[in-house]
N, C-alpha and C positions, 0 to 999 in steps of 0.2 A: 351497188353491192358486188357486181361482177368485177369492177375495177379493184375493189379491196381484196377479193379472192386472188386476182392475178398478182397483186403486189405481194401478198403473203406467200404465194407459190414461188415467186421469184426469190423471195428471202429464204425460203426453205431450200430451194435448189442451190442458192449461194452457200448455205451452211453445209450442204452435202459436199460441195467442191472445196471446202476449206482446208483439208489436210495438206494440199500442195502449197496453199498460201501460208499455212503455219510453218512449213519447212523453210520457205523463203524467208519468213520473218525471223526464224531462229538463226539462219545463216547470217543475216545482217545484225543480229543480236539486239537491235533496238528499233523502235518505230522510226519512220522516215521524216515526217513533218511534225515538229514538236513546238513550234513557236520560236520567238527570238528572246534569248537571254544573254546578258552581258554581266558577268560576275568576275571582275579582274582579280587575279591572285598573283602571289609572288613566286609561283612555281616556274618550272621551265616553260618558256613560251610555246614549246611544241605540244604541251598538254592542255593549253588554255581552251581550245575549241571543244575538245572532248569533255573538259570540266563543265563548260557552259551547257553542253548537251545533257550531261548527267543531272545538272541542276534543273534543267527544263523538265526532265522526266520526274524528278523529285517533286516539282511544283504540280505535276499532274498525277501524283500519287502512284506512279509506275515504279514502285519501290525496288522490285527485283532487278529490272533493267537498269535502273540508276545505280544500284550497288555494283553491278558488274562493271560499269564504265568507271565508277570511282576507283574500284580495285585496279583496273587497267591503268588509270592515271597514276596511281601510287606505284605500280610496278615499273612504269616507264620513267617516273621521277621519284626515286626512293626518299627524297628529302621534301616531298610535297606534303606538308602538314595538313593542308586543307582537304586532301584526298581522304584522310582519316576522319576529318569532320564529316565529310559527305557520307562515308560508310556508316558512321554512327547515326546520322540523321535519317538514313533509310530504315532504321529500326524504330523510329519515333513517329507513330501514326496518330497525329494529334486530333484528328476528327473521326477516327474509326474506333472500333472495339475489337480487341483490347488496344489501348494506346501503345503499350509496349508488351510484346509477348514475353513469357517467362524466360525463354532461352535467348532472348535478344539482349538482356542486360549485360551478360558476360562479353558478348561480341562488341557492344557499344563502348563499354568501359575500357576494353583493351584498345580500341581504336582511338579514343580520346587520350588515353595515356600515351600511346605512340605519338599522336600529333603534338601534344604538349611537350613530350620528352625531346622531340627532335628540334623544337624551337621554331615556331612560326616567325616569319621575317617582318610582319607588320603588327601594329597594335590591334587593328581591326580583326585580323585572323586569330590572334591570341584570345580576344574577347569572344569571338564565335566559338572557339573550342571550349573556353571556360563556361560559357552559357550552356552549351550542349551538355557539358559534364554534369551540371547540377541536376539534370533530369534523371540521370542514371545512378547517381551516387546514393548510397544508404537506402536502397530500395526496401531492405528488410525492416528498417526501423522508422522510415519517414514516409507518410502516405503520399501517393501519387499527386494528389491535389496540392500539397505543400511544395513538392518539387517542381510541379508545373508553374506555380505562382512565382517561384524563385527564377525559373527560366524566363517567364514573362517580364519580370523586373529587370533581369540582366539585359534582355533584348530592348527594353524601354530605354535603359541607360545608353546602350549602343546606338539606338535610333536617335536619341536626343543629341548625341555627340557627332552624328553623321547625317544631318538632315538632307544632304544631297545624294546619298547613296540609295539607289532604288532597291537593291536587293536587301539591304538592311531593313528598310521600311516595310518591304513586303513580308519578310520573315517575322518581323514584329507584329504585323497585322495578323498573320497566321497564329502566332502565340496568343493574341487576344481572342481569336475565334475558338481556339482550343480550350480556353478557360471560360468561355461564355456559359453562364449558368442557365440550365433549362427552366429554372423557376423565375428568371428575370424577364418578365413580360414587357419591360421597357427596352429590352435588347441593347443595353448600355454598351457592352463590348462590341457587339455587331456594328453599331453605329460608329463607334470609335474606329474600328477597322475600316469601314467603308469610307470614312472621312479621310483616312490615310491613303487609301488606294485610289479613290476617284481621280485626283490630280495626276497620278502616275499613269492611270488608264488613258487619259488624254494624250500623255506624252509618249507612252509605249503601248499602243493598241494591239501589238502582236505578242505581248508578254503573256505566257500561259498562266502564270501564278496570279497575276492581277485579276484576270477575268474569272479564274477558278474561285478565288477567295471572295470576290465580290458576290458571286452566286451564293456561296455559303453565308455571307453576311446578310444577304437579303432573303434567305430561305425561311421566311416566317410570314404570317398573314399580314402583319403591319407593313412590311417593307417590300413584299414580293414584286410589286409593279415596278420598283426601281431597279430590279435585277434583270429585266427583260433584255436590255441592250447587251449586257455581258453574256447572257444566255444565248442570244442569237450569234454572238461572235466566237465564243469559246470553241465550239466544234469546228469552226473554220481555222482557228489559230493552231490547234493541235489535232487534226483529224486522224492521225495515226494512233492515237492513244485511246483505248476503249473508254476510260473514265471521262475523258474530255468530250467524247461523243454522248455519254450518258448524262453528265452533270446538268446540261440545260433543262432536262426534264424535271429537276427539282423545282425550278421556277414555273415551268409549264404546269406541273401538278398543282402548285399553289394557286395558279390562276385559272385552273380548269381548262387548259388548252390541250385537250386529250389527243387530237390528231398530231399535234407537234410532239407530244410525249411519245406517242407510238412510233413516229418516224425516228426520233432520236434514239430510242431504246432498241429498235430493230437494227439500226446501224451499229450501235454500241455492242449489241449482242454478237453480231457477226465478227466484229473486231476482237472482242474478248475470246471468242472461240478460236480465232486465228492465232492468238498469242498464248492460248492454253490457260487463260485466267478464269478458273472455274468460279471463284468468288464473285468476280465482276460480272460474269455471264449470268449467274443466278440473280444477282442484284438487279440487272437490267430486266430479267424475266419477271421479277416481282412487280416492278414499275409498269411493265408492259401489260401484265394481267390486270393490274389496277385500272389502267387507262381503258383497256378493252371493255371491262365491266361497266365503266361509267357511260360508255357509248352503247351499252346493251349488245355488244358483240360477244355474246357468250360462247359461240362456237370457236372464235379465235382464241379466247381465254382457255377453252377446253383443250385446244391444240397445244398451247404452251404447257399446260398441266400434264398432258400426255408425254410431251418431250421431257419434262422434268422427271416423270416416273420412270423413264427409260435410262436416266443417268445413273451410273453405277459408282460405288465406292466413294461417296461423298463424305468428307471429313466433318461430321456433325459436331465436333468439338469446336470448330471454327464458327464464331458468332455470325459472321457475314453469310456464310454458307447455310448454317442451320436456320437462321431467321428466314431467309428467302424460301428455302425448301419447305419450311413449316407453314409460312404465311400464305403461300400461293394456293394450296388446296383449301385453306381456311377461307380465304377471300372468295374463292370460287363457290364454296358451299353457302357461306353466310350472306354474301351480297345478293344471292339469288333466292334466299330463304328456303334452302333445301336442308331442313333440320335433321333428317335422318342421316344425311351425309355428314353434317357438322358433328353430330353426336358420335360418329364412328371414327373421327380423326384422333390419331395418337401422335405423340412426339417421340423422337429417338431418345432413348435414355441417356445417351452421351451428350445431348444438346444442353447448352447452358440453361439454368433455371428459368431465366426470363423468357426463353424460347418455349420451354415446356409449358409455361404458364399460358401461352396463347392457345395451345392445344386443349388445356383444361378449360379455358374460357369458352372455346368453341363447343366442347362437349356439354358444358353447363347450359349454354344457350340452346343447343339442339335438344337436350333433354327437357328443359323448361318449356320450350315452345311446343314440344310434343306431348306435354302433360305428364312427363315422367319425373315428377318432382323429387322423389327420393334419390334417383340417380343424379339429378342436378345438384342436390345437396352434397353428395359425395364429391362431385367435381369442385364444388365451392370449397369444401374442406381442403382439397389439394391446393387450390389457389391460396388459401390461408397459410398452408404450410410453406408454399414457395415464397410468399410475401415475407414471412418470418425468416426464412433462410437467406433471402436477399438482404434483408435489413441487418441480420447478424453478420453478414459478410461485408457490410459497409457500402453496399450498392443501393444507396437511398433513392436514386432516380428510378431504377427499375422496380424497387419495392413500392414506390408511389404509383407507378403505372399498373402494377399488378393489383394494388388496392383498388384502383379504378375499375379494372376488369372484374374483380370480386364483387364490388358494389353493383355493377351492371348485372352480373349473373344472379345476385341475390334479389335484385329488383324484378327480374323476369321470373324467378322462382316464386316470389310473392304474388306476382300477377297470375301465375298458373294456379295458385291456391285461392284466388279471388280476394286477396288482401290488397286492395287497390290503393289505399292511402299509403301503406308501407311501400308498395312498388314505386309509386310516384316519388316518395321521399328519397328512396335509395337511388333512383335514376337522376334525381335533381342533385343529390350529393355527388354522384359520379361525374355529372356534367360540370359542376363547379370545380371539382378536383382536377379534372382534365383540362379545364380552361386555364388553370394555374401553371401548367407545364408546357414546354415546347417539345416537339418530337426530336429525335436524334437524326443525323444525316443518313443513317443506314435504312430508314423506313420512309415510305411515302406518307405515313400518318397512321392513326388508329385504323383497325380493320373497318369498324363502323364507329363514327364519332359518337361519344356518349350523348351529346345533345340531340343528335338525330334519333338515337334510340328513345330518349325521353319524349320527343315529339311523336314518334310512332306509338308509344304507349298512350299518350294523351288522345291521339286520334282513335285508338281502339276503345278508350274509355268514354268516347262520345263527347270530347271537348275540342271540336275542330278549330275554333278560333285560337285557343291557347296552343294547340298543336302547330298551327300555321306560323305563329310567332316564333316558336322554338325551331321549326324548320328553317325559317329565314335567318335566325341567329346562327344556326349551324352552317348554312350556306355562305354566310359572311366570312367564316373561318375556312371553309372548304368549298370554294365555288365550283359549280358544275357537277356536284355529286348526283348520281342517278337517284339515290334514295331521297335526298333532300328535294330535288326538283319534282319528283313524282309525289312526294309527301305534300308539298305546297299545293300541287294540283288537286289531290284528293281532299285536302282540308278545305280548299276553296269551294269545291263542289259540294262538300258536306255542310257548309254553313247555311243557316236558315235564310230564306229570302226576305 
């Protein structure tokens, strides 16, 4: 325990000393070790090295730093069409939310127009520009999903025509991952992407994009064990990029490797603070709290929560920032069963609807577990309203996730009213609905898995054998969770001799 405290103290002291480091990073404009990328272009040979550097940053989702270098490449070679492709691609966040910010469309369309207008010198470059163009065109009339599928198709054709081009295959794999359906539990596109990337990983083990996208391909319960090799290597390939330091924890979380997740996110948090990346810092803090709680290191989680509460002027309109800033206090309260804390949680009114729904869910559980059923029902009504709002906006994924949260809250409200059959039916429905969906990359997973909640209910109802089976099923999807492990133990002890 003393060793853990010393490690955390060292990390805290490192954070205190970061302003000097941040200044040095800004002076160099980009991280130092990014991995090895070779993306030959027809531009002036003097910009090739920096173009490769920008692509390496792009592959590690260091979008702002990549854009600066692409713009510098374009300034040094005004006829470099691919510099404009690069700038446009930094506006396209295929695995994040939002995929394209509202103000990014005009920027990207202008760059694609400039690149095409000046005439790229090779067929491959012209195809890259046209493929990127379809993502941004007609955004007012064509849904994002349709445009993203057109981009995937364009990249598929480019990949088929150029089987020996590593970068083309890698960007095609990313397009597949970007279009992977959360409701496809067969993980069709993820497996297709992994099949493309694995041979290149053997050939180019220092390429940041290959390791990064393999982690994303394997970021699910079915395939997670296959991603451990890429997870172990990615942080070594591009240790100067905060996201590269964090990404391995996606696999560590899937496998219940909590110590590894804590190490990865502690390092990633320091790097994010050094580069001034608030969104990435909060993202790592969320994963850090999640791992701390699974190891019953509640004081360590409390320290991160306290540091979050001291952070000022957070842009709660940004999903990545808002989700982490809202989820951290919810995790801390709900994982520990502190229901008064949970019922007092509120969300920033500027946060996206799906983020505000998490706060309403925490309130509903807190009220229901405290016997305040009328208050719980009011929070459930808010969940219903937010579900409808998301559905009307075309956000079917988050509407489905909010529906699961609503069913959970309704189940616990029914339990508080001694309606045990109704409570079990609602939580069984929530577990089945949640099982049909994958999480998004921005989250470590549900705050509390629905099936773990079902098992907890069954244990309270005096059905230890049924509870034990549900806890085991939950642990198969989310290994190493404290609630699941403790639940199995309690259920086993409660079984008749």
